[in-house]
Phi, psi and omega in degrees: 000140177248134175252094188068232178263001183261124179292137175245112185280133183231126173053039175059023179269132177299150174242129181245139173287157177289154176280126179239120180053039178083357181257136176278152175254193181292153174233148186227150175202148169264125180254123179235163174304323180292319180291327177294323180293331182280337178043056190274008182281175179232150179290160178300139176281188182278348182287138181264135178287161176306139178084001182292135177231161177306132181096349178282163169258154169270097188266135174285138166288303172266114185298159181305317184294345177258011179091010182289138181279139174264354181251343175277109187295346174293342182257000186243129175232160171289127179227147171294143183302318180294318178299315184287308190273346181243287189297305183294322177301319179296320179295316179299319178296318179299316179294315179298319178298320178300315180297314181295316184291326184260339185074012183261143175287149178233136171265129185234140171231144179229124186232126172291142178246116184260145174244228184289327181291132187296314188249348186257113178294132179278342179205169176229126178260127180244123178235141177212146181209145171247179183277005186242019175099350178282138176209160179217139178206113179215139174254125185250130174300136186272336182224000000 
């Protein structure tokens, strides 16, 4: 649900921005110990996102372990395999471990960062924060 331009998270369900001119916007989710236990996400479908090239991954903005959809194309971008399967996966594990270890909910946003290429994000910014002062903010090269 959106309240104006500010995302309002409801029941740990991811919120995806609309696709504009082939570009994905930010995605948001509240990660809780309960939502991690449900593992409610879905794998990427067969549809290729805008800008997809041979050798790319169909990368979730909000990862499967956080309930991210693999079939809602607002959540899928073309990603380099190393960015998707190594760097971003390690960050997702770190965030999930923080939630499990502390029992605290985390609000997370993942935003593609576009440069000159119309459809291919050159980076992905991952931000996460809890109500007790812990935060994470990193921009990862996408290719």
